[in-house]
N, C-alpha and C positions, 0 to 999 in steps of 0.2 A: 232338378230342384225347382220348386215353385216359390215365388216371392210376391208378397203383397205389402202395401203401405197404407197407413191411415193417419188421420189427424183430427183432433177435436179441440174446441176452445175451453180452457179451464180458468179464464178470468173470473174472479169473484163477481157476483151480481150486486153486491152491496159493499160499502166501505168497510175496510178491516185493516188491522195492523200489518205493516210491511216488515219484512225480515232483512237482516244483514248489517244494520247500523244501530248500535245501542244508543247513539246520540239522537236518533230520530224518534220523536214522540208524536202520538196521534195516529189516526187512521188515514188510509188512502183517500184522495179527493177526486179521482177519475182514472181514465185509461188513456195512455198514449198509443200503445199498440197491444194487441191481444196476446195473452199468455196461452200457450198451446201444449198439448200432449201429442207427441209424434211417435209413431210405431212402425216397425217392420215385422212381418210374420213370414216364417220360412217353413217349408215342409219338404221332406225327403224320405221316401220309402216308409211312410207311416210315422215318421218322427216329426215333431213340431217344436219350433223355437219362436219366441217373441222377444224383441228388444224395444223398449220404450223409454223416451226421455221427456221430462216435463220442464216447462219454464217456471221453476221454483227454486228456492234456496236449497231445498233438500226434500226427500220423501221419507217419512218415518217408517220404521220397520213394521209397525202395526198396520199401516195402510198398505205397505208392500204385501204383507201376508194376506190381507183381505182381497186385494186385487188378484193376486195369484190364485187364491181359492176360488173366486168367481170364474176366472178364465179356465181353470182346470175343469170345473163343474159344467160350464156352459159351452166351452169351445173345444174341450178335449186337449188343451195344451197343458202338459204337466207343470205344476207349480215350480218345480226345480229347473225348468227350461225357460223361465221368464226372468229377464233382467229389467229392473226399473230404476232409472237414475234421474238426476236433475242437472240442468245447465248451471245452476248455482247463481242465477240472477239475484241481485240484491234489491230488485224493484218489483217484488211480488211477495206472496205469503210464504211463511216458513215451510209449509208442507209437512209439519209434524203436529199430530193431533192436539197435544197439550198446549200448543201456542195458537190454536185456531178457535174460532167460534163453533157452535154446535152444528151449523148448517153447511160449512164448507167441506169437511171430510167426506160425508156421503156424496156430495156433488162431485168432488174430485175423483173419488173411486168410480162413480158412474161414468164420468167422461173419459177416464183412462181406459176403462173396459170398452167403451165405445170405439176409441182409437184402435185398440188391439183387434176388436171384432171387425172393424172396417178393413184392417190390414189382412186379417184371415180370410174374409169373404172376397177380397179382390185379388187373391193369389193367381198368378199365371206362370207359365214356364219362363224361367229366366236364368241369368248368370251374373256373376260378380266380376268386376275388375278392381284391382288394388293399385293405387298410385300414390305418390308422395310429392310434395312441393316444399321447398325451403321457405320458411316464414319467420323472420326475426325482427320485424319492424313494429309489432304491436304489443309486445310484452316485455317486462323487465322483472328482475329478481328484487323483491322489495326488502329482503333481509341484507342483501349484499349487491351493490350495483355491478360488481364484477362476477357475481354468481351465475350459475347455470340457468338457462331458460329452455323452453320447448322450441327447438329450431325447425321442426318438421311438422307440417300439416298432412295428416293421412286422410285419404279419401277412398271409400268403397262405393263403386258405382254399380247399381243393379239395373240391368236392361232386359227387355223381353226378346223374343226370337226375331223381332224386326228392328232391334237396336233402339227401341223407344225406351226412355228412362222410366223406370218404376220408382226408384228411390236413390238418393245420394246420401251417404253417411260421412260427415266430417268428424275427425277426431283431433282435438288440439287442447292445449292447457293454457288458460289465462283467466283470471278472475273477471267476471262481467261486472266491473265496478267503475265504468266510465261515469255513470251518474252517482251522485253522492247522497248524503242524508237530507239534503234540502229538496229532494224530489219526492213528490207524493202521488205520482201517476204510475199506474202499473205499466211495466215495460219488460220485454225480454232482453233488453240491452243489446249489445252487438251480435250475439248469436242469432237473435231474431232477424236482424238485417241480413246476415250472411245466409240464413235459410231462405229468406224471401228472394234474394238475388239468384240463388241456384234454382229455385222453383220457377222463377220467371224465365230463365235462360235455358234450362234443361228440361223443364217439366217434371212431373212426378212429385214426390214428397221428400223434403230434405230434413235430415236430423243432424244436430250438433251434439256430439258426445264430449262432455267435459272430462279432461284428464286430471292429472295430479297437479293441481294449480295452487296448492296451499300457500306457496310463497311467491306466486307470480301475479303481478298487477299489470294493468295496461300501462304503456309508456306515458310519460307526463303529457297531459293534454287538458284542454278545457273540459269541465265536467258538464257538458250540455248535449242535447240531442243531435246537434250537427256533428259532433265527434263520435257519438254512437253510430251514426250513419256512416261516417268515414271509416272507422275501424271495422265495422261490419262488412262494408264493401271491400276493404282490403282482404279480409279473411275469405269472404265469399268469392272474390275474383281469383284469389290464389287457388281455391278449390275448383273453381270453374275451369281454369286453364289446365289443371291436372286432369280433371274429368274429361275434357274435350280431347286432350292428348291421349287419353286411354282408349278412346274409341278408334275404330279402324280408319286409318289414313292411307290412301293409295289410289290407284286407278287401274281399271281393266283396259283402258285404251292404250294403243301402241304409242310409245314415245321414242323419239330418235335423239341420240346424243349428237348435237350439232358439231362438236369438236372432232368426233371420230367417225361420224356417219354410221354408227352402229345402234342397234336396238338397245335401249336402256332396260335392264331387268325390272320387272314389276316388283315394287317394294311396298310392304305394309308395316305399319306400326300399330300393334294391338294393345299397347299398354302392358300391364302385368296381370294377365288373367290368373285368378287364384287356382290352386290345384284342385284335384278331384274333390267334389263335395262330400263331406262326411260330418254328421251331426253327433255331438256329444256334449253333455253338460254335467259338470261336477261341482260339488259344494263342500265346504269344510267350515266347521265352527271352531274358531281359534279363541282359547281362553286367555284373556289379558287382565292384569291386575290394575285396579284404579290407584292412582297416585295421590291419595288425599294429602293435601299440603300440610307440612309441619308448621306449628305455631301460627295457624291460620287466624287465630283470635287477635294476633298482633299485626295483621297485614295493613290495617289503616295507618298505624304508626310508621310502619316500614315505608309505605307509599309517601307519607308526609315528609319523612326525613329525606328521601331522594328528591322530592319536589323542592324542598328547601335548599338542598345542595345545588340544584340547577339554577334556582333563583339567585343564589349567592355568587355563582360562577358560571357564566354562560359561554365560556371559552369552548372552542371546538373540541379540544382535548377532553374537557369535562363532559360535554354532551355525548361524545362517543363512548365515554366510560359509563355514564349514568343512564342514558336513555334506554338502551336495551334491557337493563334490569328493571327500570321503571315500567316499560311497556309490558314486560313479563308479569310483574306484580299486578298491574291494573287489569290485564286480561284474566289472570288467575282469580282475582277478586270477583270479577264479573261472572266468570264461569261457575264458581262454586257457590255463589249467592243466588244465581238464577234458579228458580224452582225446578227441581229435577229429582226423580226418584233415585238417580245414581249419585247423588251428592253425599254419599257416605262411603267409608272404606268397604272394599269388596272386590269383586271381579265380574267380568261380563264375557259372554261368548259371542263373537262377532263373525258374521258370514263372509267368507270369500267365495266368489263364484267364478267359474271358468266355463265359457261356451265356445265350442269349436264349430266352425261352419265349413272348413275344408282342411285338407292336409297341411296347408301352410297359412291358415288364418284363424285366430282365436281372440276372444275378448276376455279380459280379466276385470271383474267388478269388485271395487273396494268401497267400504261403507263409511266414508268420511273425507276429510280434507288432508290428503297426503301431499307432502312436499315433492317438488319436481324430480328430485333425485331418486325418489322411490319408483316412479314410473320408469325412469331410465334404467334403474337396476333390474327391474323385472324384465324389461325388454332385452337387456343385455344377457341375462341368464336364461331366457326362455328358449326352449328347443323348437318353438314354432316361429317360422321366419317372420310372419307379419302378425305381431302381437299388439293389440289395442288395449291399453289400460284405461279403464273408465272409473273416475272418482264419483263420489256421492251416489253410490249404487246400492240399492237394497237396504237402505237404512242410513242413519247419520249419527256418528259418534265423535264429532268434533275433529280436532287436529291430531296429526300423526307425524311428528318430526323424527328424524333419525337420532340415534344415541349421541352422535357427535355434536348435534345442534344444541344439546342442553347446556353445555358450557358456554355457548355463545349468547344465551338468553334471547330475549325478544318476544314479541307478541305471540307467536305460534307456540312457544314453549308453555306460556301461562295458559293458553287456550287448549292445551292437551290434557285430557283426563286420565291418561294411562302412564304407567311407569316407564322409565327408560328401558329400551330393549323391546317394547311392544311392537313397534313398527317393523323391526327386523323379523319378529315372529310372523307378522302378516306377509312379509316378502317371502320368507321361506315356505309358508303355506301355499302361496300363489305358485311358486316354482314346483312344489310337490304335486299340485293339481295339474299343472301344464305337462309335467313329465309323465303323468298317469293317463294322458289322453291317448 
């Protein structure tokens, strides 16, 4: 197997609207740290794969199609073998054409293609190791303080024949929202810090693949760059420890056990080297129905009534009863009033992508904000031992809660465009593809 990595800067060259917070108005005022597109390119027996992640809120399906088409035509990488995702930073552009000015989409496409090209042209013989590290200190379930979070940080370490690092791939789920709507500087948030830490200490190119973080926020902290740095270093250091432990540890020198005066057997720890390389990419379009809200014309009155109820009674019991419903209505109003060609009844076909790189390692790409239990369920049911679920991949179709979440209300329900049961269809399609590998 040959492995290469590449990176390009995708920071806009001029001020523009930043994505992620509806309460933030106006354009960016500068750059705190560069936004980047990071890519790995793999080849095996004539088969080519590329995985790229951008420091953006999302990457729209139109831009994904354009990037794939260019790479297939110029690099010979089949469009179906390219996964394009976003870290979901809230301190950069949307990454969806209709929310961008005319100059940024072609610039973004060019730069992402550059990163993939660089990765392709730098390929060398290499191998992957897969390791994990427990990480529970940086995220929380924002729907339920006692709810599930992502407990495990996954790391794929790519090294060449001399054990020099080509690339490191982190996979974890947590919203990059340490900074809030009062920030107007472009920033990759904590994933950018984590990537920088790995690149400094390991070499090579680091990628942060965002998981199903739809209901996961950073733990309570000050919303400043000091805590961006702290949280990023926690994530990066956790990945670094896992990566270092995955590399060969041992000695060829003779060692004597002083207690027994006997030779101590040579021991090595090689981490978890993935199985025999094998490349396969599968895709499926899943048809899901839009859930155009009933009585939408009355939503302003419904919101006002709930707001009045909270104003009249701010007891904890009433807040717990009213706030989830109010959050749902507010997010639903924002979703369906935002200019979008899908703001009518109908259905859409959404892409699920599965990329296998070895007998025991595969990636699943989901096109939106899926809640943490979705990723866990796919991993639980997957026949592939090491399954990495990537959110915000190959398009962006807002939130995907499970059916059981609808009765609980909350922001994520109102921000979901599709009917109850759609997420389960996406899960089943993912497992169908994994079983077909």
